[in-house]
C-alpha positions in Angstrom: 0.2 -0.1 -0.1 1.4 3.4 -0.8 2.2 5.7 1.9 0.7 9.1 1.8 2.8 11.8 1.0 3.4 14.4 4.3 2.5 17.7 3.9 5.5 20.2 3.5 6.1 23.8 2.7 5.0 26.9 5.0 1.3 26.7 6.3 -1.2 28.6 4.2 -2.3 31.9 6.0 -6.4 31.2 6.6 -8.8 33.3 4.3 -10.1 35.4 7.2 -6.8 36.7 8.3 -6.2 37.7 4.7 -9.1 39.6 4.7 -8.4 41.3 7.9 -4.8 42.2 6.2 -6.7 43.5 3.1 -9.0 45.5 5.0 -5.9 47.2 7.0 -4.1 47.7 3.7 -7.4 49.7 2.2 -7.8 51.5 5.4 -4.6 52.8 5.1 -5.4 54.0 1.4 -9.0 55.4 2.5 -6.8 57.7 5.2 -4.5 59.1 2.3 -7.4 59.6 0.3 -9.1 61.5 2.9 -6.0 63.9 3.6 -5.7 64.6 0.1 -9.4 65.2 -0.9 -10.4 66.8 2.2 -7.3 69.6 1.9 -8.0 70.1 -1.7 -11.8 70.7 -1.2 -10.7 73.6 0.6 -10.5 75.2 -2.7 -14.4 74.8 -3.0 -15.2 76.3 0.2 -12.9 79.6 -0.8 -14.9 79.7 -4.1 -18.5 78.8 -2.6 -18.2 79.8 1.4 -15.7 82.3 1.1 -16.8 84.1 4.7 -16.6 80.9 6.2 -13.5 79.9 4.8 -11.2 80.4 8.1 -13.6 78.4 9.8 -13.9 75.8 7.4 -9.9 75.6 6.9 -9.7 74.9 10.6 -11.9 72.2 10.7 -10.6 70.5 7.5 -6.7 70.7 8.7 -8.0 69.4 12.1 -9.5 66.5 10.7 -6.6 66.0 8.0 -4.1 65.9 11.1 -6.4 63.7 13.1 -6.0 61.0 10.0 -2.2 61.6 9.7 -1.8 60.8 13.5 -3.3 57.8 12.8 -1.6 56.7 9.7 1.7 57.2 11.9 0.4 54.9 14.5 -1.9 52.4 12.7 1.2 50.1 12.2 1.5 49.4 15.7 0.3 45.9 16.7 -2.1 47.2 19.5 -3.8 49.7 17.6 -3.8 47.4 14.2 -6.0 45.1 15.9 -9.1 47.9 15.9 -8.7 48.9 12.1 -12.0 48.6 11.5 -13.0 50.4 14.6 -10.8 53.4 13.7 -12.2 53.5 10.2 -15.7 53.7 11.2 -14.5 56.3 13.5 -12.8 58.3 11.0 -16.0 58.2 8.7 -18.2 59.2 11.2 -15.7 62.2 12.3 -15.6 63.1 8.7 -19.3 63.2 8.6 -19.6 65.4 11.5 -17.1 67.9 10.1 -19.0 68.1 6.9 -22.2 68.7 8.8 -21.0 71.4 10.8 -20.1 73.1 7.6 -23.7 72.2 6.3 -25.1 73.7 9.3 -23.2 77.3 8.5 -24.3 77.2 5.0 -28.3 76.5 5.3 -28.5 73.6 7.4 -30.6 71.0 5.4 -31.2 73.3 2.7 -27.3 73.1 1.9 -25.7 71.1 -0.8 -22.9 70.6 1.1 -24.2 67.1 2.6 -22.9 65.8 -0.9 -19.4 65.6 0.5 -20.9 63.0 3.0 -22.3 61.2 0.0 -18.9 60.9 -2.0 -17.2 59.7 1.4 -19.8 57.0 1.6 -19.3 56.2 -2.4 -15.7 56.2 -1.9 -15.1 54.1 1.0 -17.6 51.8 0.4 -16.2 51.0 -3.0 -12.7 50.6 -1.6 -13.2 48.9 1.8 -14.2 45.0 2.0 -17.3 45.8 3.7 -19.8 43.1 4.8 -23.4 44.4 4.1 -24.1 44.3 7.9 -21.0 46.7 8.6 -22.0 48.8 5.4 -25.4 49.2 6.7 -24.3 49.9 10.3 -21.8 52.3 8.9 -24.2 54.6 6.7 -26.9 54.7 9.1 -24.4 55.9 11.9 -23.6 58.5 9.3 -26.7 59.4 8.3 -27.6 59.6 12.2 -24.6 62.1 12.7 -25.6 64.2 9.9 -29.5 64.5 10.6 -29.0 65.0 14.7 -26.2 67.6 14.0 -28.0 69.7 11.4 -31.4 69.4 13.6 -30.2 70.4 17.0 -28.6 73.7 15.0 -31.4 74.4 12.6 -34.5 73.9 14.4 -37.4 74.3 14.8 -37.9 73.2 11.0 -40.3 74.7 8.7 -42.1 73.2 5.7 -39.6 74.0 3.2 -37.1 72.5 5.5 -38.7 69.5 5.9 -39.0 69.1 2.1 -35.2 69.3 2.1 -34.8 66.9 4.9 -37.0 64.0 3.0 -35.2 64.9 -0.2 -31.8 64.5 1.2 -32.8 61.3 3.0 -33.9 59.8 0.1 -30.6 60.6 -1.9 -28.6 59.3 1.4 -30.3 56.0 1.7 -30.4 55.3 -2.0 -26.3 55.7 -2.1 -26.1 53.6 0.9 -28.3 50.8 -0.5 -26.6 51.1 -4.0 -23.2 51.1 -2.3 -24.0 48.4 0.3 -25.0 46.0 -3.0 -21.5 46.9 -4.5 -20.0 45.9 -0.8 -21.7 42.3 -1.3 -20.9 41.6 -4.4 -17.4 42.7 -3.9 -16.8 41.4 -0.6 -18.1 37.7 -1.8 -16.2 38.1 -5.0 -13.0 38.7 -3.0 -13.9 35.6 -0.9 -14.1 33.4 -4.0 -11.1 34.7 -5.2 -9.0 34.2 -2.2 -10.5 30.7 -1.8 -9.8 29.8 -5.6 -6.1 31.1 -5.3 -5.8 28.9 -2.0 -7.2 26.0 -4.0 -4.5 26.6 -6.8 -1.8 27.2 -4.3 -2.7 23.8 -2.7 -3.1 21.6 -6.1 0.3 23.4 -7.1 2.2 22.0 -3.7 0.3 18.5 -4.5 1.9 18.5 -8.0 5.4 19.5 -6.8 5.1 16.8 -4.1 3.8 14.0 -6.6 6.0 15.1 -9.6 8.9 16.3 -8.0 11.3 17.8 -10.1 10.2 16.1 -13.1 12.3 18.3 -16.0 15.4 17.6 -13.9 14.6 13.9 -13.4 14.0 13.7 -17.2 17.1 15.5 -18.3 19.4 13.4 -16.0 17.7 10.0 -17.1 18.0 11.0 -21.0 21.8 11.4 -20.3 21.7 7.6 -19.3 19.8 6.4 -22.4 22.8 5.3 -24.3 24.2 3.4 -21.5 21.3 1.3 -20.8 18.0 0.5 -22.4 16.7 -0.7 -19.2 17.4 2.4 -17.4 15.5 4.2 -20.0 12.2 1.7 -19.3 12.3 2.2 -15.7 12.0 6.2 -16.1 9.1 5.9 -18.3 7.5 3.1 -16.0 7.8 5.5 -12.6 7.0 8.9 -14.0 3.5 10.2 -12.8 2.8 12.0 -16.0 2.3 11.1 -19.8 5.4 10.0 -21.3 5.0 9.0 -24.8 7.8 7.7 -27.4 6.3 8.3 -31.1 8.3 7.6 -34.1 8.6 10.4 -37.2 5.6 9.3 -38.6 3.2 10.0 -35.6 2.8 6.4 -34.4 3.0 5.4 -30.7 6.0 3.4 -29.9 6.2 3.4 -26.1 3.8 4.7 -23.2 4.7 5.0 -19.8 1.9 3.2 -17.4 0.8 6.5 -15.8 0.2 7.8 -19.5 -2.0 4.6 -20.4 -4.2 4.8 -17.1 -4.7 8.5 -18.2 -5.8 7.6 -21.5 -7.9 5.0 -20.0 -6.4 2.4 -22.1 -3.6 -0.6 -21.6 0.0 0.1 -23.2 -0.4 -3.0 -25.5 -3.3 -1.6 -27.3 -2.1 1.9 -27.4 1.8 0.9 -29.3 1.5 1.1 -33.0 -1.4 3.5 -33.0 -1.2 6.6 -34.4 -1.1 9.5 -31.4 -3.6 11.6 -33.4 -6.2 9.1 -32.6 -6.1 10.6 -29.2 -6.7 14.2 -30.5 -9.8 16.1 -31.2 -10.1 17.1 -35.2 -9.1 20.8 -34.6 -5.9 20.2 -32.4 -4.7 17.6 -35.1 -3.6 20.0 -37.5 -1.5 21.8 -34.8 0.2 18.7 -33.9 1.1 17.3 -37.2 2.1 20.7 -38.4 3.3 22.8 -35.9 4.5 20.4 -32.8 5.8 17.4 -34.3 7.7 19.5 -37.6 9.2 21.4 -35.0 10.6 18.5 -33.0 11.6 16.9 -36.3 13.6 19.9 -37.2 15.8 19.4 -33.8 13.6 21.9 -31.7 12.6 21.6 -28.2 8.9 22.0 -27.2 7.9 23.4 -24.1 4.6 24.3 -22.6 2.2 23.9 -25.5 -1.7 23.7 -24.0 -4.3 21.4 -26.0 -6.9 19.1 -25.8 -6.7 15.3 -25.8 -9.0 12.5 -25.6 -8.8 9.3 -23.7 -9.9 5.8 -25.3 -13.3 6.4 -23.8 -13.7 10.1 -25.5 -13.3 11.6 -22.4 -11.6 15.4 -22.9 -8.3 16.3 -21.1 -6.6 19.8 -20.9 -2.8 18.9 -21.2 0.5 20.9 -21.3 2.6 19.0 -23.8 6.6 19.1 -24.0 9.1 17.5 -26.1 12.2 16.7 -27.8 14.3 14.6 -30.6 16.1 11.3 -28.7 17.9 8.7 -30.8 17.2 5.2 -29.3 19.0 1.7 -31.0 15.8 0.1 -30.7 13.4 2.6 -32.4 15.6 5.0 -34.4 15.1 8.7 -34.5 11.7 9.2 -32.4 10.1 12.3 -30.5 9.7 11.9 -26.9 6.5 13.6 -25.3 5.8 14.7 -21.9 2.5 15.6 -21.2 1.0 16.8 -18.1 -2.8 16.7 -17.2 -3.8 20.4 -16.4 -7.5 20.0 -16.5 -8.1 20.8 -12.9 -5.9 23.9 -13.2 -7.5 24.8 -16.4 -11.0 24.4 -14.3 -9.7 26.7 -11.4 -8.5 29.3 -13.6 -12.0 29.3 -15.3 -13.6 29.7 -11.9 -11.2 32.8 -11.2 -12.1 34.4 -14.7 -15.7 34.1 -13.8 -15.4 35.6 -10.4 -13.3 38.5 -12.3 -16.1 39.0 -14.7 -18.7 38.7 -11.7 -16.7 41.7 -10.2 -16.7 44.0 -13.2 -20.4 43.3 -13.7 -20.9 44.5 -10.2 -19.0 47.7 -11.0 -20.5 48.5 -13.9 -23.9 48.1 -11.8 -22.7 50.2 -9.1 -21.9 52.9 -11.8 -25.0 52.9 -13.4 -26.6 53.5 -9.8 -24.4 56.6 -9.0 -25.4 57.9 -12.4 -28.9 57.5 -11.7 -28.5 59.6 -8.5 -28.0 62.4 -10.8 -30.7 61.7 -13.2 -33.5 60.9 -10.9 -34.0 64.1 -10.0 -35.3 65.5 -13.2 -35.9 62.6 -15.4 -39.7 61.2 -15.3 -38.9 58.4 -17.8 -36.0 56.6 -16.1 -34.6 55.6 -19.3 -32.3 58.4 -20.4 -29.0 56.9 -19.3 -30.3 53.7 -21.2 -30.8 55.7 -24.4 -27.8 57.8 -24.3 -25.4 54.7 -23.9 -27.3 53.0 -26.8 -26.7 56.4 -29.0 -23.4 56.6 -27.9 -22.7 53.4 -29.2 -24.2 53.8 -32.3 -22.5 56.9 -33.1 -19.1 55.5 -32.3 -19.3 52.1 -34.0 -20.7 54.3 -37.2 -17.4 56.9 -36.7 -15.0 53.6 -36.5 -15.7 53.3 -40.1 -14.2 56.6 -41.1 -10.9 56.5 -41.9 -9.1 59.3 -40.3 -10.7 58.0 -37.1 -10.1 54.1 -36.9 -6.5 54.3 -35.1 -8.5 56.4 -32.3 -12.1 54.8 -31.9 -10.9 51.1 -31.3 -13.2 48.6 -29.4 -11.8 49.2 -26.2 -12.3 53.3 -26.4 -16.2 52.5 -27.7 -16.4 50.2 -24.3 -14.7 53.0 -22.0 -17.0 55.6 -24.0 -20.4 53.6 -23.4 -19.3 53.4 -19.9 -18.4 56.6 -19.2 -21.3 58.4 -21.0 -23.6 57.4 -18.4 -21.7 59.8 -16.0 -22.3 62.6 -18.3 -24.7 64.6 -16.2 -23.1 63.3 -12.5 -22.4 67.0 -11.7 -25.9 67.8 -11.6 -26.3 66.4 -8.1 -24.4 69.5 -7.1 -27.4 71.7 -8.4 -30.3 72.4 -6.3 -33.8 71.4 -7.1 -35.1 74.7 -7.2 -33.0 75.2 -10.5 -32.7 72.0 -11.3 -36.4 71.2 -11.5 -38.1 74.8 -12.6 -40.4 74.2 -15.0 -40.0 77.5 -16.5 -37.0 79.3 -18.4 -34.0 80.1 -16.3 -33.2 83.4 -15.4 -29.3 84.4 -16.4 -28.2 83.7 -12.8 -29.8 80.3 -12.7 -28.6 79.5 -16.3 -24.8 80.4 -15.2 -25.5 78.3 -11.9 -26.8 75.6 -13.8 -23.9 75.7 -16.1 -21.3 74.8 -13.2 -22.7 71.1 -13.3 -19.9 70.6 -15.9 -17.1 71.4 -13.7 -18.8 69.7 -10.7 -18.9 66.2 -12.4 -15.4 66.6 -13.8 -14.0 67.6 -10.6 -15.7 64.7 -8.8 -14.4 62.1 -11.7 -10.9 63.6 -11.6 -11.0 62.9 -7.5 -12.1 59.3 -8.0 -9.5 58.4 -10.8 -6.9 59.5 -8.5 -8.1 56.5 -6.3 -7.5 53.9 -9.3 -5.3 54.3 -12.3 -6.8 51.2 -13.8 -10.1 53.0 -14.3 -9.3 54.4 -17.6 -13.1 55.0 -18.5 -13.0 57.7 -16.1 -10.5 59.8 -18.2 -13.2 59.9 -21.1 -15.8 60.6 -18.2 -14.1 63.8 -17.3 -13.9 64.9 -20.6 -17.5 64.3 -21.5 -18.6 66.1 -18.1 -16.5 68.9 -18.9 -17.0 69.5 -22.5 -20.3 68.1 -23.4 -22.0 71.4 -23.7 -19.7 72.9 -25.7 -20.4 73.8 -29.4 -18.4 73.4 -32.8 -18.5 77.2 -33.5 -17.1 78.1 -30.0 -20.3 79.3 -28.7 -20.8 76.6 -26.0 -19.7 76.4 -22.2 -18.0 76.3 -19.9 -14.9 77.4 -21.8 -16.2 78.4 -25.3 -13.8 75.6 -27.1 -14.3 75.0 -30.8 -13.8 72.9 -33.7 -11.3 69.8 -33.0 -10.4 71.5 -29.6 -13.2 69.9 -28.0 -12.7 66.3 -27.0 -13.9 63.4 -29.6 -15.6 61.8 -26.9 -17.6 65.1 -25.6 -18.4 65.9 -29.6 -20.1 62.4 -29.5 -22.0 62.4 -26.5 -23.4 66.3 -27.3 -25.3 65.0 -30.4 -26.7 61.9 -28.4 -27.7 64.1 -25.3 -29.5 66.9 -27.4 -31.3 64.1 -29.7 -32.6 62.9 -26.3 -33.6 66.1 -25.2 -35.6 66.6 -28.2 -37.5 63.5 -28.5 -38.1 63.3 -24.7 -41.0 64.8 -22.6 -39.5 67.8 -20.3 -41.5 69.8 -18.1 -41.2 72.7 -20.4 -41.7 71.3 -23.5 -43.1 68.1 -25.3 -41.4 65.3 -26.8 -40.4 66.0 -30.7 -41.1 63.5 -33.3 -37.9 61.7 -34.9 -38.4 63.8 -38.0 -38.4 67.1 -36.6 -35.5 66.2 -34.3 -33.5 65.0 -37.3 -34.0 68.0 -39.1 -33.0 70.4 -36.3 -29.7 68.4 -35.8 -29.1 68.7 -39.5 -29.5 72.6 -39.4 -26.8 72.8 -36.4 -24.2 70.8 -38.3 -21.3 73.3 -38.6 -22.6 75.2 -35.9 -23.3 73.5 -32.7 -22.2 69.8 -34.1 -19.2 68.3 -35.5 -20.3 67.8 -39.3 -18.7 64.2 -39.2 -20.6 63.0 -36.4 -23.9 64.6 -37.8 -23.3 62.9 -40.8 -22.7 59.5 -39.1 -26.1 60.5 -37.5 -27.7 60.6 -40.5 -26.4 57.4 -41.7 -27.6 55.6 -38.7 -31.1 57.7 -37.8 -33.1 54.8 -38.1 -31.4 53.1 -35.7 -31.5 56.0 -33.1 -35.2 56.0 -33.8 -35.7 52.2 -32.9 -33.3 52.3 -30.2 -35.3 55.1 -28.6 -38.7 53.7 -28.9 -37.7 50.4 -27.5 -35.5 51.5 -24.1 -38.7 53.9 -23.4 -41.2 51.1 -23.8 -39.1 48.3 -22.1 -38.3 50.7 -19.3 -42.3 52.0 -19.2 -42.8 47.9 -19.0 -40.6 47.3 -16.0 -41.7 50.8 -14.1 
């Protein structure tokens, strides 16, 4: 009876300890982000609350010093054990600081509470929080905000109560959205860590059973000319599939483990074509590439392919090989084939986990974008339509020779994702202006124009926390410049022509088409034909003529997409 090998090597770290280490590392990231952004937002205080700037600067610097102090001592073991409690306390203290600023700027009527929402969106997307932790922290931050403002702003009249309801709605909506994201990311992270542990265990098992296989093979091959018996002994004891084939692809020798792996006896396998155990799509690769290279004297290593057992069961294998000369068989190809089916399965699971994480992030981004849209979008389908129109235009523009090097598949995917964020800055515009049914005054219109810079600045801050999120760079371009005009009469900077980023020029047309064909408080929905005529008339004035031409070529797809998405959203509402 074979003795079971003993476990060797370093003891694996439990998954929960790795999650604690991940929480600690991301807490440090959050604290550094807090230091940077709390300091930078003093510029916003200087612009929008100049009379309180000295007081607000004192609040911010005090909070920043506290975070720097915690960063300095957080590496100490007695302190490090309390990382979650410290992080939660920092979040609540930051909420208190922003709430005190809110009190000075009008209480519940002030839009400064958005800073608390940004803290939640940032921290909850970075920290590996459980659902319970996310809900407790979100509820605690709301209580700190609500109680602080209420104590300093009572009694509340009817307009202020409406602001309380409005702010509470957005607060809890964001907490729920980010909690869903936390649930997905936390469990995805757990599955990923467990998959890594499984892969590590498999790797240790393979090393324990195979040892240093390549070194063993090289040592034994050096003795082939001395003893054919030693050669056969080597084949009989290797735990991988080792097969000897002649230059015509016929099996001349196979080791016992290889025969077991192929679910057949060594006697039946010998003198059969090796290609009998390959799927049709792999035979050309084997004969046209692998076998040809070995015949030329090249050494093959790490070629992954599929095989079939005698009973037709598929195997994922990794193949290495070289040429050997044996007195009994002449010039032959020696193949060492390792079964990697289990490893491939684990890789697939890890890939599925990553795809699930990407899906969760996109859902969270859509939810955050809806926070800005849901206050003035009665249909609820605006974001879906903008994304659809953007893809139609981008795919058509990719056929323009001058733009083919710019509009790649990756560019289109990032553009469609970032298009959802084009009006994220509206979250900083008060309801009195955003929901006004009539024409805006000059002062109100100037305030509304600021949503471009609000949104771009917010996305720029988010991008600093994650260099891998390339779509946020497009998002900054779109939010800042999508109201610029081709003739230079747009806002906020009056850019003209190709000085306006291509991404913003595309979204500008998609956004205007949706505005024209949608019902708004100040106008009915225009039919597609009227919207088409108005856009065509603005070619060279408001819009890039190349983009207008692309729209006209695909106008029926615009019309169909708008109708379908509006109808689908109405059914699900």
